[in-house]
MARBA-325646 format. One record per atom (N, C-alpha, C): x negated, y, z. Coordinates in steps of 0.001 Angstrom, whole numbers, plus 500000, padded with zeros to 6 digits. Atoms other than C-alpha are relative to their C-alpha. Layout:
XYZ
...
//
This chain:
500424501293500014
627056316327103444
498677499978501361
501343500156499259
624735315632106688
499692498786499954
500548501169499932
622338312952106496
498870499931500834
501436500760499067
620114311123109337
499294499118499552
500682501068500014
617366309081108502
499265499593501338
500449500137499124
616217307038111170
498945499274500118
501186501077500535
612762305370111664
499632499624501272
500733500513498764
610581303972114194
498481500103499595
501453500354500247
606359304394114561
499090498722499953
500997501667499767
605705300714114943
499835499952498393
500694500226501495
603328300642111802
500665501564499631
499865498876500615
603169303435109356
501236499732498965
499077500339501418
605450301963106618
501437500241500131
498371499514500135
608906302602108091
500639501629500373
500247498482500462
607931306587108605
499997500385498535
500285499983501565
606604306324105253
501056499977499038
498527500376500868
609846305091103488
500899501363500357
498810498821499721
611685307583105444
499704501656499491
500285498506500611
609815310690104136
500111499966498846
499934500400501334
609731309160100707
501708500290499775
498228499988500247
613852309014101062
500167501239500461
499450498504500095
613918312434102690
499463501037498482
500825498998501272
611659313967099885
501287499994498482
499033499579500741
614449312757097535
501316500491500127
498954499676499764
617571313549099142
499899501658500407
499643498306499924
616716317333099924
499958500863498800
499425499530501799
617083317831096297
501419500114499585
498630499632499563
620659317223096743
500576501016499797
499553498868499488
622899320121096577
501082499186501204
499008499964499311
625326320629099179
499855498748501234
500786501266499322
623156318082101295
499079500390501418
501063499459499067
621602318764104792
499363498882500651
500875500918499683
618878316160105791
499237500328501395
501134499299498633
617715315766109580
499184498367499928
500453500882500022
615375312973110482
499913499636501565
500472500039498262
615000311178113787
499151498519500315
500935501045499386
612659308869115345
500614499359501348
499597500587498749
613836306164117799
499396500091501763
500933499999498903
611190306733120263
499791501480500577
499777498659499443
612463310125121083
501087500063500876
498790500256499207
615213308315123024
499323499950501494
500314500277498099
613086308050125820
498174500553500344
500928498853499452
610258309590127689
498393499659498707
500753499935501401
607135310005125071
498776498967500731
501188500884499976
604261308010127523
500354498740500079
499767501542500547
606495304788127191
499447499885498986
500329499699501732
606226305397123352
498621499175500042
501240500463500299
602729305375123863
499270498993500338
500693501773498924
602144302347126205
499828498906498727
499685500869500652
604190300732123587
499196499180499104
500981500342500899
602115301211120917
498758499278500036
501305500884499661
598909300865122301
500218498187500289
499694501714499694
600094297193123708
500233499480498715
499355500571501392
601571296646120067
498587499545499470
501348499939500880
598009297672118171
498878498716500768
500938500764499615
596104295675120669
500256498534500456
499430501179499908
597886292514120478
499867499721498713
500478500326501380
597658292665116643
498454499903499817
501418500032499850
593966292993117248
499126498926500645
500534500771499061
593159290671120126
500626498624499945
499400501556500237
595789287954119735
500974499913498877
498918500164501133
597809288231116659
500907498509500035
499573501103499715
598586284697117370
501384500471500941
498884499825499225
601404285770120079
501133501264499370
499020499165500883
602832288566117544
500995499115499582
499388500975501396
603435285555115153
500809499259501036
499107500698499208
605441283751118171
500854501002499859
498645498750499636
607613286678118847
500502500096498872
499155499420501292
608206287495115164
500295498449500071
498957501293500530
609345283696114713
501189499952500949
499204500535499120
611009283582117928
501569501297499727
498835499092500440
613146286885116813
500732499623498504
499530500391501570
613644285613113365
501001499081499806
498991501215499682
616015282591114941
501354500624499678
498349499591500046
619567282359114546
500624500452501287
499709499890498619
619699282174118623
498858500150500290
501272500128499040
617477282806121464
499576501068500359
500763498987499808
616599286108121138
501259501279499609
499083498991500394
619931288323120210
500581500677500898
499721499730499043
620596288706123634
498779501514500090
500969498879500222
617419290737123521
500263500950499510
499422499250501315
618422292462120461
501029501149500574
499326498984499357
621474293660121911
499660501018501063
499974499467498889
620421294597125105
499016501346499975
500823498958500407
617503296998123867
501057501090499493
499195499051501078
619922298533121121
501098500598501138
498903499639499418
622644298797124067
499497501748500693
500685498578498989
620088300967126674
499388501211498993
500201498713500827
618975303207123579
500878500650499603
498869499143500677
622276303797122506
500583500928500940
499638498633499020
623103305402125842
498858501007499997
501232499382500047
619741306885125784
500092501547499186
500294499471501196
620330308306122323
501312500815499761
498620499680500469
623899309166122137
500366501343499786
499747498788500067
623808312893123094
498931500586498384
500349499546501629
621384313232119635
500826499965498817
499086500304500683
623582311407118038
501234500814499583
499069499598500060
626340313225118772
499595501753499593
500915499097500308
624308316450118284
499849500298498199
500150500228501581
623527315897114804
501282499661499134
498840500245500378
627043314623114055
499531499739498608
500334500482501353
625733312529110883
500973499591499270
498916500796500815
628079311412107663
499563498760499941
500633501201500305
625656309305106917
498618499759500294
501337500554499398
622671307294108400
499034499180498837
500724501085500574
619679305426106641
498877499729501035
500544500493498864
617767303402108774
499162498732499305
501196500869500861
614293302193107799
499293498754500952
500122501435499001
613925299600110952
500648499849500921
498665500979499692
615679297228112675
500419500526501293
499498499656498544
615960298937116378
501136501520499314
499097498786500346
617606301948115080
501361499506498828
499041500701500488
620021299973113007
500352499361500784
499239500746498789
621148297679115819
500544501355500573
499364499053499525
621856301183117357
501079500741499553
498752499132500301
624042302963115237
500872498947499458
499215500980500082
625536299583114385
501322499957501481
499036499633498725
626905299888118047
500633500949500221
499567498451499538
627510303448118020
501467500133498976
498805499757500897
629582303341114769
501128498778500445
499257500953499346
631574300279116548
500886500512500635
499655499211498623
632182302155120119
500476501443499224
499483498752499794
632674305718118787
500429500723498380
500079499774501226
632454306113114747
500124499150498991
499760501555500707
633885303244112820
499989500792498294
499953499245500949
634258306171109821
498689500499499489
501286499769500239
630111306658109720
499460498555499029
499984500765501003
628784305186106931
498144499711500234
501324500746499718
625421302862107566
499510499705499284
500252500819501027
623009302134105515
498320499751500252
500950500180499603
619560300099105884
498863500006498740
500542499885501156
616707300711103807
498906498626500573
501069501075499670
614265297096104159
498805500394499464
501376499706500748
610920297781103971
498879499471499876
500682501015500440
609562294652103473
500371498945498938
499369501288501041
609612291716101003
500666498843500490
498599501234498932
611774289813103499
500626500503500675
498815498994499132
614308290391105731
499849499138501362
500265500352498844
613999290092109365
501289499769500971
498173500053499170
617197288668111504
500555500868500781
499556499169499523
617294291436113771
500755501399498835
499549498845501250
617984294088110548
501580499350499806
498592500436500591
621228291925109823
501359500381501544
498933499430498871
624090293807111978
501253500389499632
498798499290500495
627591294448112105
500100501323499629
499492498408500236
629126297770110500
498796500732498789
500625498892501045
626246298043107906
500509500239498571
499285500084501510
627680299105104496
499024499929498804
501087500234501006
624611298708102351
498714499767500208
501281500234499977
621473297003102353
499113500248498374
500872499306501220
618312298659100183
498916499177499857
500701500974500080
616220295985098937
498780500205499087
501159499881500848
612423295704097651
500371499425498563
499750500939501312
613541292812095126
501603499641500322
498422500864499871
617074291269093779
499606498757500606
499719501561499668
615742287797094809
500325500528501874
499633499751498324
616118289314098654
501380500002500491
498619499912499762
619894289390098299
500166498407500652
499949501426498998
619439285491099248
500166500046501388
500493500119498692
617417286053102299
501140500526501321
499009499121499310
620263288643103211
501404498847500546
499129501093499897
622888286041102518
500139499087500952
500500501268498638
621453283242104560
499884500403501161
499926499577498370
620666285447107689
501171500259500233
498922499846499322
623654286514107881
501404499086500037
499369501060499796
625709283569107425
499484499043500655
500040500670498662
623877281577109409
499670500268500865
499856499507498427
623628283476112218
501563500573500360
498426499982499967
627428284183112085
500229498744500759
499315500963499612
628062280713112089
499267499712501457
500772500207498824
625677279897114982
500615500213501059
499190498765499018
627374282974116821
501264499114500417
498219500526499946
630842281544116228
500173498652500613
499698501102499271
630079278198117291
499641499814501268
500178500155498429
628498278802120576
500959501080500485
498658499220499772
631640281275121079
501017499303500411
498663501527500436
634152278002120318
499471499624501479
500403500777499053
632116276063122870
500282500853501610
499920499058498716
632504279295125585
501675500007500273
498582499840500407
636304279232124382
500256501617499720
499705498969500342
635996282606123169
500379500285498674
499819499871501119
637235284191120579
499308501637499124
500815498803500599
636055287021117598
500284501194500720
499546498427499148
636301290787119337
501370500300499064
498704499629501009
639442292718117620
499144500653498714
500332499300501214
637364294469115138
499343498899499329
500215501052500998
636152291127113346
498048499983500500
501464500097500042
632605291545114880
499699498627501216
500035501085498953
631241288476116959
498478500272500654
501570499609499239
628130289524119126
498826500977499277
500424499109501184
627215292455116851
499168498985498810
500170500710501153
626946289782114022
500717500799498516
498939499499500666
627908290669110765
500913499037499237
498921501360500443
631194288474109455
500368500040498531
499653499992501467
631506289895105789
498302500142499442
501544499135500346
628466290223103580
500274501230499198
500251498952500316
627560293423102976
499591500486498445
500735499653501171
626121295302099938
498861500267500002
501875500136499784
622769294600098691
499587501058498714
500846499064500922
621021297348096481
498754499865499570
501556499846499972
617587296217094932
499163501101499073
500742498535501021
616184299678093928
498610500161500218
501296500216499286
613094298772095479
499490500801501278
500012499101498350
611164300534098594
499561501243499650
500075499007500295
611061303861098649
498350500890499892
501019499198499898
607748306075097981
500408501065499268
499704498491500446
606828309347097282
500271500041498673
499760499519501202
607538311054094070
498404500147499434
501441499736500443
603621311466093665
499721498675499002
499979501488500055
603908307548092851
500595500215498639
499483500126501237
605947308426089500
499511501015498698
500896498743500942
603594311050087825
499379499517498802
500738500359500548
601484308675085946
500288498808499345
499673501410500757
603196306506083066
499091499603498653
500957500320500795
600298306536080510
498499499423500728
501319500406499244
597446304576082309
498820500509499264
501124499833500817
594867304975079784
499971501551499829
499956498246499758
595306308995079667
499594500109501334
500000499703498300
595630308680083644
498466499681500036
501951500283499843
591841306849083602
499408501160499727
500648498826500675
590890309326081482
499411500897500804
499667498441499477
591640312180083074
499580499671501607
500460500213498239
591108310784087083
498526499683500018
501642500142499644
587489308980086582
499462501445499949
500750498838500056
586525312355085340
499784500871500968
499901499267498679
587999313989088390
499501499841501366
500743500456498962
586566311871090811
498822499404499782
501564500085500253
583137311453089171
499602498764499576
500521501376500374
583322307555088175
500019500145498477
500763500188501137
581747306100084934
501300500079499136
498685500182500774
584438305607082010
500263498762499993
499444501610500368
584142301848081573
499477499340501382
500220500825498502
582891301369085372
501193499238500566
498720500812499107
584918298610087547
499958501082501277
500168499175498637
586223300766090564
500873499095500723
499333500783498884
587484298754093690
500452500817501181
499329498962499083
589708300782096025
500246498951501550
499727500625498360
590088299844099914
501298500656500598
499028499177498865
593187300940102074
500007499306500563
499647500673498773
593744300079105238
501268499801500374
498992499892499311
597028300934105752
500091500986500928
499988498613499126
598258303868108296
499608499245501777
500473500236498792
597649301114111088
498280499766500225
501525500065499696
593647300865110381
499531498728499923
500493501402499820
593874296981110459
499153499341499007
500986500572500879
591470296573107347
499089500113500393
501153499781499101
588048295674108747
498814500657498403
500501499383501478
586464298047105758
498777499939499889
501262500237499712
583065298077107302
499083498753499332
500460501670500587
582533294541107007
500119499594498394
499289500591501619
584199293966103641
499046500715499284
500780499180501226
581936296435101622
498874499443500525
501703500213499852
578588295561103566
500044498812498987
500275501707500705
579617291649102260
499906500257498224
500073499773501180
581103292976098830
498743500672499414
501253499166500839
578243295127098059
498969499180499919
501022501027500135
575917292407099254
500011499016498725
499785500991500934
577450289851096938
500852500256498701
499621499150501665
578549292028093793
498541500895499456
500959498967500560
576351293378091258
500468500907498608
499832499410500880
576267295412088295
501172501300499948
499852498667499865
578416298674087320
501574499581500728
498788499706498775
580783298341090447
499959501051500969
499811498778498802
582261301356092354
500884499461500438
499061500277498737
583676301093095733
500686501400500360
499244499030499315
586232303766096982
500490499560501279
499317500790498646
587128303318100770
500869501205500543
499043498677499358
590314305857102046
500258499281501827
499821500455498348
589832305592106095
501290500789500435
498550499304499384
592900307690106874
499299500938500800
500170499098498687
592897309546110076
499016499389500704
501004500291499494
590120307380111380
498503500410499913
501341499289500236
586980309411111765
498848499070500382
500655500859499194
585094307016113881
499371499086498796
499895500811501352
585459304470110592
499165501084498683
500198499677501098
584743307357108077
498550500020500437
501417499724499535
581530308334109885
498920498918499459
500598501519500459
580389304728109319
500006499375498418
500280500149501310
581355304454105898
499351500646499283
500516498954500233
579615307502105073
498469500007500027
501136500634499701
576536306051106696
499601499097499098
500584501148501128
576366303028104330
500059500410498895
499601500011501321
577548304779101469
498312500632499127
501250499445500352
574047306875101933
499872501288498972
499828498627500624
573185309371099196
501263500100499133
499398499770500932
575029311301096755
500518499013499041
499415501021501447
574842308978093683
500110498469500187
499866501019499538
575759305779095718
501193499856499696
498918500772500979
578244303502093971
501401499726501217
499108500055498539
580699303963097400
500013501485500280
499218498647500127
582672306857097898
501090499693501322
499175500046499089
584576307874100833
501112500821500713
499129499336499832
587857309403101710
500340499826501594
499452500205498869
589613310368104962
501057499887499766
498712499844500536
593033311294104978
500361501057498981
500055499123501368
594016312077101365
501661499966499456
499169499931500841
596847313025099541
500424499355498961
500212500603501205
595822311846096495
499725498136499460
499968501228499703
596195308201097282
500692499293498827
499366500464501505
598701307736093979
498660500308498749
501211499738500922
595893308939091833
498702499115500019
500884501036499744
593111307007093458
500524498535499419
499320501154500298
595646303796093113
499899499762498407
499326499749501509
595997304768089417
498926499934499285
501563500274500906
592302305167088402
499350499377500418
500926501053499309
591094302200090299
500422498661499052
499942501401500630
590781298514088782
500751499084500777
499957500577498967
591357296658091772
500363500612501303
499257500023498866
593047297063095077
499881499504500944
500334500661498665
591630295617098602
501277500618501051
499318499164499030
594534296261101059
500622498976500780
499062500874499255
596907294726103812
501186499744499492
498897500401500745
599993293207103356
501264500700500866
498866499510499792
602437295902104414
501000500504498878
499110500110501041
605408296219102247
500101501344499649
500148498509500550
605378300045101888
498576500065499124
501119499945500733
601600299674100537
500309499410498917
499625500049501461
602554297449098328
500728500275499123
498628499460500691
605321298770097128
499462501671498972
500946498989500611
602839301837096558
498864499478498961
500671500473500883
600253299659094463
500698499635498911
499351500427501254
603035298148092723
500404501054499101
499663499155500724
604130301039091537
499269500757499065
501522499835500781
600546301823090009
499606499601499133
500937501582500557
600232298509088477
498829499448500209
500876500328499127
597574298057090800
499737498449499968
500814501376499557
595206294790090539
500407499798501385
500095499765498499
596206293945094413
499096498754500445
500078500873498819
594542291658096914
500187500280500989
499974500007498253
595573291406100417
499322498980500388
501010500786499372
593091290502102474
500345499956501431
499772500566498512
593592288490105884
501320500672500268
499045499385499716
597123289457106286
500642499289501817
499633500705498813
598780289314109757
501122499645500081
498785500942500311
601183286908110749
501319501091500664
498432499168499616
604784288091111220
500365500520497983
499544499165501547
605908290420107880
499098500323499251
500663499887500968
602694290763106466
499540498343499269
500148501649500669
602325286840105892
501139499747499123
498641500235501263
606165286835104587
499789500793498408
500086499357501306
605223289605102397
498851499257498810
500952500534500973
602140288055100775
500452499166499511
499680501305500961
603685284744100062
501070500474498767
499248500004501590
606604286559098222
499236500907498757
501058499622501150
604187288612096509
499644499870498842
500841501484500981
602028285860095288
500976499391499178
499200500646500999
604956284293093984
500884500285498615
499274499317500776
606723287059092647
499519500696498830
500555498753501023
604170289287090970
498526499216499504
501386500278500400
600825287126090969
499052500705500592
500903499336499495
599520289197093629
498862498964501081
500783501096499344
596284287419095014
499624500435501640
500346499883498807
595361287157098598
498174499317500436
501508500407499255
591779286449100417
500113500196501721
500021499936499211
591177285611103697
498262499858500716
501755499877499457
587203285704104123
499498500980498521
500727499231501036
584863288086102153
499369499372498387
500135501280501237
583666284737099808
500746500544498731
499188499787500842
586739284707098536
500427500907498956
499958498893500508
587196288291098010
499113500523498874
501347500120500780
583703288092096327
500474499631498538
499362500385501616
584956285857093791
501389500761498873
498780499432500852
588383287662092881
499510501288499472
500469498570500343
586119290950092614
499176499487498775
501001500326501032
583445289230090014
501066499689498998
499317500910500961
586143287328088092
500792501528499126
499167499228500565
588513290783087761
498668501304499334
501207499235500490
585076293076087189
499761499328498038
500761500751501098
584435290415084148
501090500613498873
498998499687501111
587282291720082132
499747500991499333
500422498702500573
586876294557079352
501004500907500493
499310498837499486
587811297856080071
501538500025499611
498489499911500917
590782297632077230
501026499135500918
499016501310499422
592275294326078685
500564500567501549
499713499325498164
592121296088082683
501221500988499549
499417498652500098
594266299093081235
501310499058499401
498564500807500484
596735296941079197
500311499153501126
498993500872499176
597539294521082043
500309500662501407
499117498721498738
597850297485084688
501193500545499070
498588499614500560
600609298942082226
500982498570499823
498803501238499605
602422295389082205
500375500130500934
499650500266498797
602136295161085847
501088501335500431
499128498771499462
603706298607086334
501265499882499655
498908500117500762
606206298302083776
500923498904500614
499324501019499872
607075294764085027
500802499816501461
499848499928498464
607164295170088801
499989501551501202
500111498344499627
606579299178089589
501544500127500533
498300499432499107
609859300815091643
499483501271500582
500759498697499831
607987304343091527
501637500771500609
498719498952500164
611870305598091307
500828499456501255
498822500185498983
613286303950094184
500654500906500553
498921499277499026
614077306626096498
501088500992499236
499202498841500918
615196309024093601
501291498807500030
498857500439500365
617770306153092854
500966499740501041
498922499594499371
618867306161096140
500507501139500667
499423498378500651
619461309903096040
501073500078499260
499087499854500522
621382309333093235
501279499307500482
499033500811499325
623204306749095073
501086500537501069
499453499262499012
624163309177097888
500544500876499569
499293499062500837
625466311706095624
501062499260499699
498590500888500752
627950309259094278
500936499877501322
499408500434498086
628530308307098345
500792501509499895
499659498385499263
629053312245098605
501489500161499371
499386499395500638
631808312597096072
501344498579500485
498779500657499390
634137309863097636
500298499641501383
500019500070498673
633729310314101155
500484501274500345
//
C-alpha cells in the first residue's frame, strides 16, 4: 500500500502533524510512505512571496487576516475561490500525483484536501482520502466531497463537522435550485459533501517523543537534574511556535521585572538566531534564572519538566502541551484559528489566556504559589484527562486495518 501525506507550509503545524504521522506510518509492514508539499506544484518564488506576504499580514495587520478567515468560513461567498484555486493546482500537480499513484492520501491542510477531492472525483474514485484537522476548530474549506474520514482533535468537533457540512450543502443546494440546476451525477454539488463523513477523534498527531514520560514525578526529578534546574524551583517555558510570533523578548523583560522568588525561565527561540542572541544578552551570566535554547529536539522534555508553558494558540503546539500535561497560557492569540483554538481549549480543558504581560504575570504568580507536590499532581491529571500523545499511532493502526480491507 502506498500512502501519500500532503501538507502546506502555511504555519508550521500542518507540516509537524504530517511528520508525526509519517513517523508512525513508516513502522507498518508492506507500506510505502511519501510526503508531498502542495507548494511544490508551482514555482518556488511564488511560494516564497506568498509566505512572506502571509507572515507580514499577520504581524502588521492581523485584522485583515481575521476578515479573510471569517469570509472563507461562511457557507457562501468564498467557495468559488477555493474551487478555482484547487482546480488550478490540480492541473499543476496532476503529474506528481500520477507519478506517486497513492492508494491512500492523508491531508493536513485545506488546499491539498480540495485538490484531492477534485482528483478523486475526476480521475480516481477508488482513492481513499483522509483529512487530519490540525486545530481545535473546523474551517469551512476543509469540508469537501469525497473525503472518507476526518481525524479530529476532540470528540466535540464532530458537531462542527456535521454543522458545517450540512449548512454548506443546504446553502449550495438552494442556490442551484434557484438557478434551475440539479446535483451532479456523482452526487456532489459544487464540491460540497452530500453525506456525513466518518469522524475519528484520535487527537492531533504529535511526535512519539511526547509519549515517553508517563511518570511525571520521576520525569521532573530526572529532567531538572539534566537541565540544571533546582528540584523545587518553578520553571516557566516560553515556546513561540514555528512562526516565531510570540514576542518573547518583551514578555521576558516584563515577567522578570514583575515577578520575584525562585522562578526560572526557559525560552526556545527555534531557528530565529537574532532572537536567540537578544535573549542570551538578556540572560546575562551563566547563573541566570533565564536559559535560552535555539532549535531543539528536546521540546517534549522541556515541556514535561516545566511547570507552566506560555505559547501561541496553534493547534499542534497546544496538542504537544496537552500531551505533556502542561499548565498552558496562550498569549495574545492571532485572529482566526488561534482565537478559535483558544476559546475551545479554555472551555474544554481549562487552559488560560492573556492578552498583556500584566495578566500574564498574575497567572504566573498564582501558579508559582502552589506547592511542588500539587503541581506534579495537577500535571498528571491534565495529561491523563486531556493528552492524546498516541494520536499518530492510533492513525497508523487505523491505516493498517484499512490496508486489510482494500
